[in-house]
Structure formats: structure tokens, C-alpha cells
C-alpha positions as CSV (number, residue, x, y, z in Angstrom):
1,M,112.5,160.8,162.9
2,P,112.1,164.6,162.7
3,S,109.4,164.6,165.2
4,A,106.8,162.5,167.1
5,A,104.1,163.9,164.9
6,A,105.8,162.6,161.9
7,L,106.1,159.2,163.5
8,R,102.4,159.2,164.2
9,T,101.7,160.2,160.7
10,L,103.7,157.3,159.2
11,R,102.1,154.8,161.6
12,N,98.5,155.9,160.5
13,V,99.2,156.0,156.7
14,V,97.0,153.6,154.9
15,V,98.9,152.1,151.8
16,P,96.6,152.3,148.9
17,S,96.0,148.9,147.1
18,M,97.1,149.8,143.7
19,K,99.8,148.6,141.2
20,R,102.8,150.8,141.2
21,E,105.7,151.2,139.0
22,Q,109.2,150.8,140.4
23,I,110.8,154.3,140.1
24,V,110.6,157.9,138.9
25,G,113.5,160.1,139.2
26,F,114.5,163.8,138.7
27,G,118.2,164.9,138.4
28,D,121.0,166.7,136.8
29,P,119.1,170.0,136.3
30,Y,120.3,172.9,134.5
31,F,120.3,176.2,136.6
32,S,121.3,178.5,133.8
33,A,121.1,178.7,130.0
34,E,125.1,178.6,130.1
35,Q,124.9,175.1,131.8
36,A,122.2,173.8,129.2
37,T,124.5,174.9,126.4
38,E,127.5,173.4,127.8
39,A,125.6,170.0,128.4
40,G,124.7,170.0,124.7
41,A,128.1,170.5,123.4
42,P,129.6,167.0,122.3
43,D,133.1,167.9,123.4
44,L,131.9,169.0,126.8
45,M,129.5,166.2,127.6
46,P,130.4,164.7,130.8
47,T,131.7,161.0,130.9
48,A,130.7,158.5,133.5
49,A,132.6,158.5,136.7
50,D,135.8,156.4,136.8
51,A,135.8,152.9,138.1
52,M,136.2,152.7,141.8
53,R,139.6,151.0,141.9
54,G,142.3,153.6,141.8
55,A,140.0,156.4,140.9
56,E,140.6,159.9,142.5
57,V,138.1,161.3,145.0
58,K,135.5,163.6,143.4
59,R,133.2,165.1,145.9
60,R,129.8,166.2,144.8
61,N,129.5,169.9,144.7
62,T,127.9,171.7,147.6
63,T,125.9,174.9,146.7
64,G,129.0,177.2,147.2
65,T,126.8,180.2,147.8
66,A,127.9,181.2,151.2
67,Q,130.8,183.4,150.0
68,L,128.6,185.2,147.3
69,R,127.2,188.5,147.8
70,S,124.2,187.8,145.7
71,A,123.1,184.1,145.3
72,T,120.6,183.2,142.7
73,L,119.6,179.9,141.2
74,G,122.0,180.4,138.3
75,A,125.0,180.6,140.7
76,L,124.5,176.9,141.7
77,P,127.0,174.3,140.2
78,R,125.5,171.8,138.0
79,P,125.5,168.3,139.6
80,E,126.2,166.6,136.3
81,D,127.2,163.3,137.9
82,T,123.7,162.7,139.3
83,G,122.4,161.6,135.9
84,D,124.7,158.7,135.9
85,E,123.6,157.7,139.4
86,L,119.9,157.9,138.4
87,K,120.3,155.7,135.4
88,A,122.3,153.2,137.6
89,I,119.4,153.1,140.2
90,A,116.8,152.6,137.3
91,S,118.8,149.8,135.8
92,A,119.1,148.2,139.3
93,L,115.3,148.2,139.5
94,H,115.1,146.8,136.0
95,A,113.4,150.1,134.7
96,D,114.0,151.7,131.5
97,P,115.9,155.0,132.2
98,S,114.5,156.8,129.1
99,K,111.0,156.2,130.3
100,V,111.2,156.9,134.1
101,L,114.0,159.6,134.4
102,Y,113.6,163.3,133.9
103,L,117.0,164.7,133.4
104,G,118.3,168.1,132.3
105,K,115.6,170.4,131.1
106,D,113.0,167.8,132.0
107,A,114.0,168.0,135.7
108,N,111.8,170.9,136.3
109,E,108.8,172.1,138.6
110,K,106.2,171.4,136.1
111,N,107.0,167.8,135.5
112,V,107.4,167.1,139.2
113,K,103.9,168.6,140.0
114,G,102.4,167.3,137.0
115,I,103.2,163.7,137.3
116,D,100.9,161.2,139.3
117,L,103.6,160.4,141.9
118,T,101.3,157.9,143.7
119,R,102.1,155.4,140.9
120,Y,105.7,155.0,142.0
121,R,107.4,153.0,144.8
122,V,110.6,155.0,144.6
123,V,111.0,158.6,144.0
124,V,114.4,159.9,143.6
125,F,115.7,163.5,143.5
126,A,119.4,163.9,142.7
127,T,120.0,167.6,143.0
128,H,120.9,170.3,145.5
129,G,119.1,170.4,148.8
130,L,118.9,174.0,149.9
131,V,118.3,175.6,153.4
132,P,117.1,179.2,154.1
133,G,119.8,181.6,153.2
134,D,121.5,179.5,150.5
135,L,119.8,181.8,147.8
136,D,118.5,185.3,148.0
137,G,115.0,185.5,149.4
138,L,114.9,181.6,150.3
139,T,113.0,181.4,153.5
140,Q,112.3,177.7,153.5
141,P,114.2,174.4,152.6
142,A,114.0,173.5,149.0
143,L,115.3,171.3,146.2
144,A,116.8,173.0,143.2
145,L,115.3,172.1,139.9
146,T,116.0,173.4,136.3
147,A,115.7,177.1,135.9
148,P,112.2,178.2,134.5
149,E,113.9,180.1,131.6
150,V,115.6,177.0,130.5
151,A,112.7,174.7,130.7
152,A,110.3,177.3,129.2
153,I,107.9,177.1,132.2
154,D,106.6,179.3,134.8
155,G,107.9,179.1,138.3
156,D,111.2,179.8,140.3
157,G,113.0,176.5,139.8
158,L,112.6,175.6,143.4
159,L,110.5,172.9,145.0
160,T,110.0,174.4,148.4
161,V,108.6,172.7,151.5
162,D,105.2,174.3,151.0
163,E,105.1,172.8,147.4
164,I,106.3,169.3,148.6
165,L,103.4,169.2,151.2
166,A,101.1,169.6,148.3
167,L,102.4,166.6,146.4
168,R,100.7,163.2,146.7
169,L,103.0,160.3,147.1
170,N,102.6,156.6,147.8
171,A,106.3,155.8,148.0
172,E,108.2,153.2,150.0
173,W,111.4,155.4,149.5
174,V,112.1,159.0,148.6
175,V,115.8,159.3,147.9
176,L,117.3,162.8,148.3
177,S,120.8,162.1,146.8
178,A,122.7,165.3,146.9
179,C,124.7,167.1,149.6
180,N,123.5,167.5,153.2
181,T,119.9,166.7,152.6
182,A,119.4,165.7,156.2
183,A,119.9,169.3,157.1
184,G,117.3,171.1,159.2
185,A,114.9,173.9,158.4
186,G,117.6,176.5,159.2
187,Q,120.4,177.2,161.7
188,G,119.9,175.7,164.9
189,A,116.9,173.5,163.7
190,E,116.6,169.8,164.3
191,A,117.9,167.6,161.5
192,L,115.5,166.7,158.7
193,S,113.1,169.2,160.2
194,G,112.5,170.7,156.7
195,L,112.5,168.4,153.5
196,G,112.3,165.2,155.4
197,R,109.1,166.1,157.4
198,A,107.5,167.6,154.2
199,F,108.0,164.3,152.3
200,F,106.7,162.3,155.3
201,Y,103.5,164.3,155.2
202,A,103.3,164.0,151.5
203,G,103.1,160.2,151.7
204,S,106.6,158.7,151.9
205,R,107.3,156.0,154.4
206,A,111.1,156.3,154.3
207,L,113.9,158.7,153.1
208,L,117.4,158.0,152.2
209,V,119.3,161.2,152.8
210,T,122.9,162.4,153.1
211,N,124.7,163.8,156.1
212,W,127.6,165.5,154.2
213,P,129.0,166.1,150.8
214,V,129.4,162.7,149.2
215,D,132.1,161.2,146.9
216,S,130.4,160.8,143.5
217,A,131.6,157.2,142.6
218,T,130.9,155.7,146.0
219,A,127.5,157.4,146.2
220,R,126.5,155.9,143.0
221,E,127.8,152.4,144.0
222,L,126.2,152.6,147.5
223,V,122.7,153.8,146.4
224,T,122.7,151.4,143.6
225,G,123.6,148.7,145.8
226,V,120.7,149.3,148.1
227,F,118.0,149.0,145.3
228,R,119.8,146.1,143.7
229,R,119.7,144.2,146.9
230,Q,116.1,144.9,147.6
231,A,115.2,144.0,143.9
232,D,117.0,140.7,144.3
233,N,115.5,139.9,147.9
234,P,112.4,141.9,148.6
235,Q,112.2,140.2,152.1
236,L,115.2,142.3,153.3
237,S,114.4,145.4,155.2
238,R,115.5,149.0,154.2
239,A,117.8,149.1,157.2
240,E,119.4,145.7,156.1
241,V,120.0,146.5,152.5
242,L,121.5,149.8,153.4
243,R,123.8,148.0,155.9
244,Q,124.8,145.5,153.3
245,S,125.6,148.1,150.8
246,M,127.7,150.2,153.3
247,M,129.7,147.1,154.0
248,A,130.2,146.3,150.3
249,V,131.6,149.7,149.8
250,L,133.7,149.4,152.9
251,E,135.2,146.3,151.9
252,S,135.8,147.2,148.2
253,S,138.8,148.6,146.5
254,E,141.0,151.5,147.6
255,R,140.8,155.0,146.2
256,K,143.2,158.0,145.9
257,N,142.8,161.5,146.8
258,E,143.9,164.6,145.0
259,T,147.5,164.2,146.2
260,G,147.8,160.5,145.0
261,E,147.7,159.3,148.5
262,T,145.8,155.9,148.9
263,I,142.6,156.1,150.9
264,L,141.2,152.9,152.6
265,Y,137.3,152.9,153.1
266,A,137.7,151.2,156.5
267,R,139.4,154.3,157.7
268,A,137.3,156.9,156.0
269,S,133.6,156.8,156.9
270,A,133.0,159.8,154.5
271,F,132.8,157.2,151.8
272,W,130.9,154.3,153.2
273,A,128.6,156.1,155.7
274,P,127.1,159.3,154.3
275,Y,123.5,157.9,153.8
276,T,120.9,157.6,156.7
277,I,117.5,156.1,156.5
278,M,114.8,158.3,158.1
279,G,111.3,157.0,158.7
280,D,110.4,153.3,158.6
281,G,113.5,151.1,158.1
282,S,111.5,147.9,158.2
């Protein structure tokens, strides 16, 4: 938990008695017109990640702005594999990806703020989580969304903590599937003191966050496994479905790194242990 106040807020939340749909998701945003153009070129369309057995390690891109003299939204690498992950999660929850996912140009501020998010049990953001200093002038944690000039909307392409606090959620889970989304509000801050606390106050009862840059293939397998298991057995707790999914990845096939060396999951927690539940794990 990020704070005692957040724990108290979670315990006092009254769950509205309303019928909710399973999932809404936002991901694979375009941070520049060039990325949007490349995504639309048939010969440059990204393919689904390789099957786990024998596939090479492909770590999901970090923001990579620390070494830049001037870092703007357009400098962020496109997290193109997140689209596959969102589609897999939607399928695990028996939802039609074309109806519940906002990808590419549609993964923008206007849609996030304009949708009635109280109608969904699971809200997923598959993009970069930013902390102050990642971009020029960024003074609070944020989620990076499609650039406003690409989506033809107003805004700055960032869903900041202040904007998250203004959202109204009724979510059992909010999934922040990117790199290091468990980070604090800034250097020296407590973990999850930024994005996490904001989502709790907005109305989420639990968060699934990452502790380090994740391997794309195993991230998709692990998160999809969480929701597939919960859909199959709603009596299982959040903590238990995460444990089972972690064990399934740990016990599954081996992978190869960039040099062709075989890596066993049992020896590499980077693959099977990057996700943590924050909030109510019951």
C-alpha cells in the first residue's frame, strides 16, 4: 500500500450496485506522426510476439529519455507489443477486443476522460509510466498516451496524477502494464506514491503494477493467465490467481537471450516475478 490513508480509503469505498462490463483497455499509443505512419504501413506492421518456447528475450522498451538533452513526448519509443497483450487479456475475459480496446490513435486523453469508466470491472493501461523528469517540464507522474496532434484533439498526451484523481472508477483491478509502473512520485519517494495512490482515490480496489522492465512474451502470458484463471474461477483471490500465473510461467518452457544462451525461468525472476498487486488482494 502506498500509505495508511490509501488503505483507509479502500476500506471505506462503497461498491455501487450496478452491472459492469468486464474490461476496457488503452494501449499501443502513437507518440509522433512518424510512429502513426509506420504503424499504418503494411510491410512495417508489427507481428505477434514469438511463442515462448525457444523465443529470444525481448524486453519492453523503457522511456530511454535520461540521456537526451531535450525530452518530449515524441522521443518516447512506441510500445507496439502492448496491443497484442491487451487483445489477449480481452479474449481471456471473453470480451470482443474491437469493442473494448482503444489502440493507436484511439488511446488518447479524450477517450480516457470521455468514457464512463465506472461501467468496467477491469481497466488496463498498456503504455509508458512516467515520473517527474522523464520529459521536459513533467512535474508529476503520468501515463503517456497518443500525441494530441496525431489524435487531432486538445491536450498534451499525458494522463497526469491530477487528471487521474478526477476520473471516476468502479474497478476491481487497474492494470498498469508497462515498465516500472510501481515507481514513486519522484527520486527518493515511496514506491507507488504517484500513479498508484491516484488510482486508489479514483476508485480502484487493486492495481497490478510492474517493478522493472518486463519481457514482452512472458508479460503477456503472465497477465493473460491472471485474468483467464479469475474468469474460470471467480472464487479465487487476486493474490492467488497472480501466484498461479507466476508459477505457470516459472514452470513453462525455457527461453534464449540475445547471445543464444538458454535461460531457465526458475533461475531468472525477471521473467516470472515482475508484477505486484497493490491494494486489496482478496
